[in-house]
Each structure stands twice: as C-alpha cells, then as structure tokens.
C-alpha positions in Angstrom: 0.2 -0.1 0.0 1.3 3.6 -1.0 -0.4 5.5 2.0 -1.6 7.7 -0.3 -5.1 9.3 -0.1 -7.5 8.2 -3.1 -9.0 11.4 -4.5 -10.9 12.3 -7.6 -10.6 15.6 -8.9 -13.6 17.6 -10.0 -12.5 18.7 -13.3 -14.3 21.6 -15.3 -12.0 21.6 -18.5 -10.6 25.0 -17.0 -7.4 26.5 -15.4 -8.4 26.2 -12.0 -9.0 22.6 -12.2 -6.1 22.1 -14.1 -3.8 24.2 -11.8 -5.5 22.0 -9.1 -4.2 18.9 -10.7 -0.8 20.4 -11.0 -0.5 21.4 -7.4 -1.8 17.8 -6.5 0.5 16.0 -8.6 3.6 17.9 -6.9 2.3 16.4 -3.6 3.1 12.9 -2.3 -0.1 12.8 -0.1 -2.4 11.8 -2.8 -3.2 9.2 -5.5 -5.7 10.8 -8.1 -7.6 8.1 -9.8 -9.8 10.1 -11.8 -11.4 13.5 -13.2 -14.9 14.0 -12.5 -17.0 16.1 -15.0 -20.5 16.7 -15.7 -21.7 17.1 -19.4 -25.1 18.5 -21.0 -26.0 15.0 -22.5 -28.0 17.0 -25.3 -25.3 18.7 -26.6 -22.3 16.3 -25.3 -20.5 19.3 -23.8 -19.2 20.3 -20.5 -21.6 22.0 -18.4 -21.6 25.6 -18.1 -18.0 25.9 -20.1 -19.7 24.4 -23.4 -16.3 22.4 -24.3 -16.9 19.6 -26.6 -16.7 16.2 -25.2 -13.9 15.0 -27.4 -11.6 17.9 -26.4 -12.1 16.9 -22.5 -11.4 13.5 -23.5 -8.5 14.7 -25.0 -7.4 16.5 -21.7 -7.9 13.3 -19.7 -5.7 11.5 -21.9 -2.8 14.2 -21.7 -3.4 14.0 -18.0 -3.0 10.1 -17.9 -6.2 10.0 -15.9 -9.8 8.1 -16.2 -12.6 10.5 -16.9 -15.4 10.1 -14.9 -18.2 11.5 -17.0 -21.6 12.3 -15.2 -24.2 13.0 -17.9 -26.7 15.8 -17.2 -30.2 16.1 -18.8 -31.2 19.1 -20.2 -32.7 20.9 -19.1 -31.6 19.6 -15.7 -33.4 20.7 -12.2 -31.2 21.0 -9.0 -32.7 17.7 -7.7 -31.7 15.8 -10.6 -28.1 17.0 -10.6 -27.9 16.1 -7.0 -29.2 12.7 -7.5 -26.7 12.2 -10.4 -24.2 13.4 -8.3 -25.0 11.2 -5.3 -24.8 7.9 -7.8 -21.3 9.0 -8.7 -20.3 9.4 -4.9 -21.6 6.1 -4.3 -19.6 4.4 -6.9 -16.5 6.7 -5.4 -17.1 5.0 -2.1 -17.5 1.7 -3.6 -13.8 1.9 -5.3 -12.4 3.2 -1.8 -12.1 7.0 -2.7 -11.7 9.1 0.3 -11.9 12.4 -1.0 -12.7 15.1 -3.7 -10.6 17.8 -4.7 -11.8 21.1 -5.8 -10.3 24.2 -7.6 -12.4 26.6 -5.6 -10.5 29.9 -4.7 -12.7 31.9 -1.8 -16.4 31.5 -2.1 -17.2 30.2 1.3 -21.0 29.3 0.3 -19.7 27.1 -2.7 -17.3 25.2 -0.4 -19.5 24.8 2.1 -22.2 23.2 -0.4 -19.6 20.9 -1.6 -18.3 19.9 2.1 -22.2 19.4 3.1 -22.8 16.8 -0.1 -19.5 15.1 0.2 -19.8 14.3 4.0 -23.2 12.8 3.1 -21.7 10.5 1.0 -18.7 9.8 3.5 -16.0 11.9 1.5 -13.8 14.4 2.4 -12.9 17.6 0.5 -9.7 19.1 -0.7 -9.2 22.6 -2.0 -5.3 23.0 -3.2 -6.0 26.5 -4.3 -8.1 27.8 -1.4 -7.4 31.1 0.1 -5.0 32.0 -2.8 -4.2 35.9 -4.0 -6.2 35.5 -7.3 -3.8 38.3 -9.1 -0.8 36.2 -8.0 -2.4 33.0 -8.9 -3.2 34.0 -12.4 0.3 35.1 -12.8 1.7 31.9 -11.5 -0.4 29.9 -13.8 0.8 31.9 -16.9 4.4 31.5 -15.9 4.2 28.2 -15.0 3.7 27.4 -18.5 -0.3 26.8 -18.3 -2.2 27.8 -21.6 -5.8 28.4 -22.2 -8.8 30.1 -24.1 -11.7 32.0 -22.6 -14.3 29.8 -23.5 -17.5 31.6 -22.0 -17.7 35.2 -21.1 -20.5 36.7 -18.7 -21.7 39.8 -20.9 -22.7 41.4 -17.7 -19.0 41.8 -16.2 -17.3 41.4 -19.7 -17.7 42.5 -23.2 -18.3 39.8 -25.4 -15.1 40.3 -27.1 -13.1 38.8 -24.4 -14.4 35.6 -25.5 -11.9 33.1 -27.5 -9.0 35.5 -26.0 -5.9 33.7 -24.6 -5.6 33.7 -20.7 -2.1 35.7 -20.6 -0.7 38.8 -19.1 -2.2 41.0 -21.8 -5.9 39.7 -20.8 -5.1 40.3 -17.3 -4.2 44.0 -18.0 -7.3 44.5 -19.9 -9.8 43.0 -17.3 -11.8 45.8 -16.1 -11.8 46.9 -12.3 -13.8 44.7 -10.1 -13.6 41.5 -12.4 -11.6 38.8 -10.4 -8.2 37.9 -12.2 -9.4 34.4 -12.3 -13.0 34.7 -13.1 -13.7 33.0 -9.8 -17.2 34.6 -9.7 -18.2 33.3 -13.0 -17.0 36.4 -15.1 -15.5 34.1 -17.4 -14.5 30.6 -17.9 -11.7 28.8 -19.7 -10.3 25.9 -21.8 -6.8 24.7 -20.9 -5.0 23.1 -23.8 -1.5 22.9 -22.4 0.6 23.2 -19.1 2.7 21.2 -16.8 -0.3 19.0 -16.0 -0.4 17.6 -19.3 2.0 15.4 -21.2 1.7 17.2 -24.6 -0.1 20.2 -25.9 -3.7 20.1 -27.6 -3.9 21.3 -30.8 -6.9 23.8 -31.0 -8.4 26.3 -33.3 -11.1 28.9 -31.9 -14.2 28.2 -33.9 -17.7 29.9 -34.1 -18.6 32.6 -31.5 -22.2 32.8 -30.4 -24.2 35.0 -27.5 -26.6 33.1 -26.0 -28.8 33.8 -23.0 -26.4 36.7 -22.1 -23.1 34.7 -22.2 -20.9 34.8 -25.2 -19.3 31.4 -25.9 -16.4 30.6 -28.1 -16.2 27.1 -29.6 -12.8 25.5 -29.3 -12.4 22.6 -31.7 -9.3 20.4 -32.5 -6.6 22.0 -34.5 
C-alpha cells in the first residue's frame, strides 16, 4: 500500500481545476484516480463551459487519468443534478476513494455546499488553491506554462469580445476593475490546452462565437 489518499478531482476543463491537478501531482499525499466532470447530455459538452466532449477526453488522455463523466439531462433540475452526483459519489465510495478535490478559490458558500454533499457520501473535500491571492495565482499559472482560452464570458461583467481570447498577461491587464483575475465569480470560464499537468499540448482552434442567454461562447475545436 502506498499510504496515499485516493482522490477524485472535480474537472471543469478550465484553468483552476487544471492548476489544482498540477498542485496535487506535486504532492506525495494523494493518488489521483480520476477526473470527475458533468456533461450536458443533449449537446455532449461540458456543463457551463460549453467545451466539446472530445476535447475533454483529450485533456484526460494528456493528464494520464480516467475520466468520470456524469451526463446531465437538458434542462436539468437541481434535484436531478444532486441525484446523479450522488450516484457518482456512491461509486467513489465503492472504489475506496476517500476525498474529492476542487479548484475553488474563495467563495465560502460554494465550499460549504460541497463539504455538506461530500460528507453525506462519506467523502472529504480538498481545496488545493483555496485562499490564494487570485492576481498572484493567475500570474503563477501563466508563468508556469498553463495555456488556456476564454470559452465562456458573462456579458454582464465583460464585453463579448473577450470570448476566445488567450488567458495571458495581456488579458489580465485588459480586465475591467472589479473582475476577478481568475474569474472566480463566474465572469469567465476557460479551456486549458497546455501546461505542466499535461504530457503534450492539445492542438486547437477557436471556431464559431455565439451569444446565448447573456453569455458569449467561443467554440474551441481540435486543430
């Protein structure tokens, strides 16, 4: 026995979960057994981010980890979501997984919700990035080789033109005052295509951009 804690990582396809994976891989305390992701089953895309299922699976291959996909119906009520997640957590318990890691940064209500739901399944929560200064964390990601594109922008916080942009130093400079540098309040979501958590970079292109229900989406496709 390795003595390491067996954990799942909640995987959004974006930078925070990717950097959480990087941090976890650097630790000797954990055995990461899979990436847990919810998908919109109607469109085969990552819930909220809108990332295509094939790109999600490509990320998992480059991370060298199994992907635990939780397909969600569309539309999906909170009750349906919680029931499907409960099934996934029951599977985790059967496979002797002890905890689930999340890339959350500072939203206390989200953390409390996760801790409550995981405790009901007999699982612990791990937050590798919790409490980080988000300006420093964003720069740490960029300096550390993480490469990502903005795939979803809340147009109440950012102009739609930010959709599809590279997550880089220029982007951080251009963010309006009040927008979190890591988009922790939902101002933007990203898709990671390269970084120290992957064996190789993914070849991607930014395809069609669409406005839908107050959000600007950039459709990332394999290059």
